[in-house]
C-alpha positions in Angstrom: -24.3 0.9 -1.9 -22.5 -2.0 -1.3 -22.7 -4.3 1.8 -20.4 -6.9 3.3 -23.0 -9.9 1.6 -23.1 -8.3 -1.7 -19.5 -9.0 -2.7 -20.7 -10.2 -6.3 -22.3 -7.0 -7.7 -20.6 -4.8 -9.8 -17.7 -7.4 -9.8 -16.6 -7.8 -14.0 -16.2 -12.0 -15.0 -12.8 -13.6 -14.5 -12.3 -13.3 -18.7 -13.0 -9.3 -18.2 -10.5 -9.2 -15.7 -7.8 -10.9 -17.4 -8.6 -8.7 -20.0 -7.5 -6.0 -18.1 -3.9 -6.6 -18.0 -3.8 -5.4 -21.9 -6.8 -2.8 -21.9 -5.4 -0.8 -18.8 -2.0 -1.5 -19.8 0.6 1.3 -19.1 3.2 -0.3 -21.0 5.2 1.6 -23.1 3.6 4.7 -21.7 6.5 6.0 -20.5 8.7 4.6 -23.0 10.2 0.3 -22.9 12.7 1.2 -20.4 10.3 2.9 -17.7 10.7 1.3 -14.3 8.4 4.6 -12.5 4.7 3.6 -13.6 2.4 5.4 -12.1 5.2 7.4 -10.2 6.0 9.2 -13.2 2.3 10.8 -13.1 3.4 12.8 -10.0 5.2 15.8 -11.2 6.9 18.3 -10.0 4.4 21.1 -10.4 1.8 18.3 -9.3 4.7 18.3 -5.4 4.8 22.1 -5.7 0.7 21.9 -5.7 0.6 19.6 -2.7 3.1 22.0 -1.1 0.9 24.5 -1.1 -1.5 22.3 1.0 0.6 22.7 4.3 -1.3 25.3 6.3 -1.0 24.0 10.0 2.5 21.8 10.6 0.2 19.3 11.7 1.9 16.1 10.9 0.4 12.7 11.1 2.0 9.3 10.8 0.1 6.6 8.7 2.4 3.8 10.1 2.0 1.4 12.6 4.8 0.1 14.8 6.8 -2.5 14.4 7.5 -4.6 17.1 9.6 -7.4 17.1 8.1 -8.6 20.9 4.7 -8.6 18.2 5.7 -9.3 15.0 2.2 -10.5 13.4 -0.3 -8.5 15.2 -2.5 -8.9 11.8 -1.7 -12.9 11.9 -0.7 -12.4 8.0 1.1 -15.5 8.7 4.3 -14.1 6.5 4.9 -11.5 9.1 8.6 -11.8 11.1 10.8 -9.3 12.6 14.1 -10.2 14.1 16.3 -8.1 16.4 19.4 -8.3 17.8 21.4 -5.9 20.8 24.7 -5.6 20.8 26.2 -4.0 24.3 29.5 -2.8 24.8 30.4 -1.6 21.1 33.4 0.4 21.7 35.1 -2.3 24.2 34.3 -4.6 21.2 36.6 -3.0 19.3 39.1 -1.0 21.7 38.9 -3.2 24.9 37.4 -2.9 28.5 37.9 0.1 30.1 39.9 2.4 27.5 36.8 4.8 27.6 33.9 6.5 29.9 31.5 5.8 27.3 30.1 3.2 25.1 27.9 2.4 22.6 24.6 -0.2 21.9 24.1 -1.4 18.1 21.8 -4.0 16.7 20.8 -6.1 14.0 17.1 -6.2 12.5 15.7 -8.3 10.2 12.4 -7.7 8.3 9.9 -9.9 6.7 8.7 -6.6 4.7 5.8 -7.9 3.6 3.2 -8.6 6.5 1.8 -7.0 9.3 4.0 -3.9 9.2 2.9 -0.7 6.7 5.1 -1.3 3.8 5.2 -0.3 0.2 5.4 -2.5 -2.8 7.6 -2.4 -5.7 6.0 -3.2 -9.2 8.1 -6.3 -8.8 6.1 -8.0 -6.1 3.8 -9.6 -8.7 3.9 -11.1 -12.5 1.6 -12.3 -14.7 2.1 -15.3 -17.4 5.7 -14.5 -16.4 5.9 -11.3 -17.3 6.0 -8.2 -14.9 5.1 -4.3 -15.6 6.0 -2.8 -18.8 6.8 -6.7 -21.0 9.4 -7.5 -18.6 10.7 -11.3 -18.0 10.5 -13.0 -14.8 13.1 -14.9 -15.3 15.4 -11.5 -16.2 14.2 -9.6 -13.9 14.2 -11.7 -11.0 17.1 -14.1 -8.8 16.6 -15.8 -6.0 20.7 -15.1 -5.3 20.8 -11.4 -6.8 17.1 -9.8 -6.4 15.6 -7.9 -8.0 17.5 -6.8 -11.0 14.9 -4.6 -12.1 11.7 -2.8 -10.6 12.7 -2.8 -7.2 11.6 -0.4 -4.6 15.1 1.2 -5.2 13.0 2.6 -7.9 11.3 4.9 -5.5 14.3 6.3 -4.7 13.3 10.5 -5.1 10.2 9.2 -2.8 5.9 9.4 -3.0 5.3 12.8 -2.0 2.1 14.5 -3.8 -1.3 15.1 -2.6 -3.2 13.0 -0.4 -6.8 12.4 -0.5 -8.5 10.2 1.9 -11.9 8.3 0.9 -13.1 7.4 3.8 -15.4 4.7 3.3 -16.2 3.4 6.6 -17.9 6.9 7.3 -20.6 6.0 4.4 -22.1 3.4 7.0 -22.6 2.5 10.5 -19.4 1.5 13.1 -16.0 1.9 13.3 -15.0 -0.1 10.3 -16.0 -2.3 7.5 -17.4 -5.6 8.0 -14.8 -8.4 7.2 -15.6 -9.3 3.2 -17.1 -5.9 2.1 -16.3 -5.6 -1.4 -15.9 -1.6 -2.6 -16.9 -1.0 -5.5 -16.0 1.8 -7.5 -19.7 3.9 -6.9 -18.8 3.5 -3.1 -15.3 5.7 -4.1 -18.0 8.0 -5.9 -20.3 8.4 -3.1 -17.0 9.1 -0.8 -15.4 11.8 -2.9 -19.1 13.7 -3.2 -19.7 13.2 0.3 -16.6 15.1 1.2 -16.5 17.1 -1.5 -13.2 16.4 -3.1 -12.3 14.7 -6.3 -9.2 12.3 -6.6 -7.1 13.3 -9.7 -3.8 12.7 -11.7 -0.8 12.3 -9.7 -2.8 11.7 -6.5 -1.6 9.1 -3.5 -5.2 7.4 -2.9 -5.4 6.3 0.6 -9.2 4.3 1.2 -10.4 4.0 5.0 -11.8 0.4 5.9 -11.0 0.5 9.3 -9.2 -3.4 8.7 -6.6 -2.5 11.3 -8.6 -1.1 13.6 -11.1 -4.3 13.7 -8.3 -7.1 13.4 -6.3 -5.4 16.5 -9.4 -5.9 18.8 -11.2 -8.7 17.6 -8.5 -10.4 15.7 -8.6 -11.9 12.0 -12.3 -12.7 10.2 -12.6 -16.0 9.2 -14.9 -17.9 7.3 -14.4 -21.4 6.4 -10.7 -21.3 7.0 -10.3 -18.5 4.8 -9.5 -14.9 6.2 -12.4 -12.5 5.3 -11.1 -8.9 5.2 -12.2 -5.8 3.4 -11.3 -4.0 0.4 -11.5 -2.9 -3.0 -13.4 -5.6 -5.9 -12.2 -5.6 -8.8 -14.5 -3.5 -10.7 -12.6 -0.8 -9.2 -9.2 -1.3 -11.3 -10.6 0.7 -14.5 -11.8 3.7 -12.3 -7.9 3.7 -11.0 -6.4 3.4 -14.1 -9.3 6.5 -15.6 -8.2 8.6 -12.6 -4.6 8.1 -12.9 -3.7 7.4 -9.4 0.1 7.4 -8.6 -0.4 5.0 -5.9 -3.3 3.4 -3.6 -2.5 3.1 0.0 -4.9 1.3 2.9 -5.5 -0.1 6.1 -5.8 -3.3 4.5 -4.1 -5.5 1.6 -6.2 -3.6 -0.9 -7.7 -6.7 -2.7 -11.0 -7.7 -0.7 -10.9 -11.3 0.4 -12.6 -13.5 -0.7 -12.1 -11.7 -3.7 -14.7 -13.1 -5.2 -13.0 -15.5 -8.1 -12.6 -19.1 -7.2 -9.7 -19.0 -9.3 -6.2 -18.7 -7.6 -5.0 -16.7 -10.2 -7.4 -13.8 -9.1 -6.8 -14.3 -5.3 -6.0 -10.5 -5.7 -6.8 -8.9 -8.9 -5.7 -5.1 -7.8 -2.5 -6.4 -6.7 -1.5 -8.3 -9.7 -3.1 -5.7 -12.6 -2.1 -3.1 -10.3 1.2 -3.5 -10.0 1.9 -5.7 -13.0 -0.2 -3.6 -16.1 -0.7 -0.1 -14.5 2.9 0.0 -13.2 0.7 1.2 -9.2 2.6 1.5 -6.6 1.1 -0.1 -3.4 0.9 0.7 0.6 -0.5 -1.9 2.6 -1.5 -2.2 6.2 -1.4 1.5 6.9 -3.1 2.9 10.0 -5.6 5.6 9.3 -7.8 5.6 12.1 -6.0 8.9 13.5 -6.1 10.3 10.0 -10.0 9.6 9.3 -10.3 11.3 12.5 -8.1 14.4 11.6 -10.1 15.0 8.3 -13.6 14.9 9.8 -12.0 17.3 12.0 -11.2 20.0 9.9 -13.6 19.0 7.1 -10.6 18.5 4.7 -9.7 15.2 2.9 -6.5 16.0 0.8 -2.9 16.8 2.2 0.5 16.8 1.9 1.5 13.8 1.3 5.3 12.1 1.6 6.8 7.9 1.7 10.6 7.7 1.7 11.2 4.2 1.1 14.5 2.2 1.3 17.2 3.0 -1.3 17.5 -0.8 -1.3 18.5 -2.8 -4.1 16.9 -5.9 -5.1 13.7 -6.3 -3.4 10.2 -6.1 -3.5 9.3 -4.6 -0.3 10.1 -1.6 2.4 8.6 -1.0 5.6 8.1 2.7 5.6 6.8 5.4 8.0 4.5 7.7 5.7 2.9 10.9 6.7 0.5 13.4 5.9 1.0 17.1 6.7 -1.8 19.5 6.8 
């Protein structure tokens, strides 16, 4: 069992992690023009099977509020929300006193990567100038035109599949994992055994760490100026590829911080290898406390999962509100 002070146990070397870019690669698996990556694993039959998991009609939201008055509660440093209200819509267009009713409009601007719950598109990360499926960054991303390929728009059909929550918090005492706790594949499998559930091809895997709950109560954990938070360590990457997970989601940013590697290139190996090599879509900063309680109450850790990101061209991320339906 990994502990919060046992970061290095089972951690592959930096050379091994770099090798994952090739050994775990899904490049070409679904054709040279593929943009969906692991979403290809969510087949129509998979969706039908997932729909059969709806028995009560009970819905649990897995998103946090986006609040312009508290735009960065997790203190990521990159979360911004701007809101401008327009009062008097009809008056603006038709003149004062024309109608007895009026409208209120607003403009909202969101820094999608940050404290809010968001989906990472495959264009979010690159390695040696390349992105998923051997695309050159210089060909796919421009500062003016945005993502010409691999944007979140590619997921316009939504992510609809079987969801599985692995409650790593429940393997340990307390309400959350300690900051810096590195989750290894052995913990994922121990959670499977404990919950009598198996993660399989096309599943949306949700990992409960308690990070959001702890941060909201105690603030950001830091050591020597560096943020500490629980998450998967790089040794989980072969496991994710072997299980053919379609989407990885968490109430943190997936990667344990610090990652265990001094080289900044491996600051976030789950993000880097996952997005670039596997084509694995990621959902960061979810709210999983209510879901964990709902699963424990039912003794049931699988459910119908649905998430509809923005159908917005040229962006690497989408704020979103995933739901679990029992």
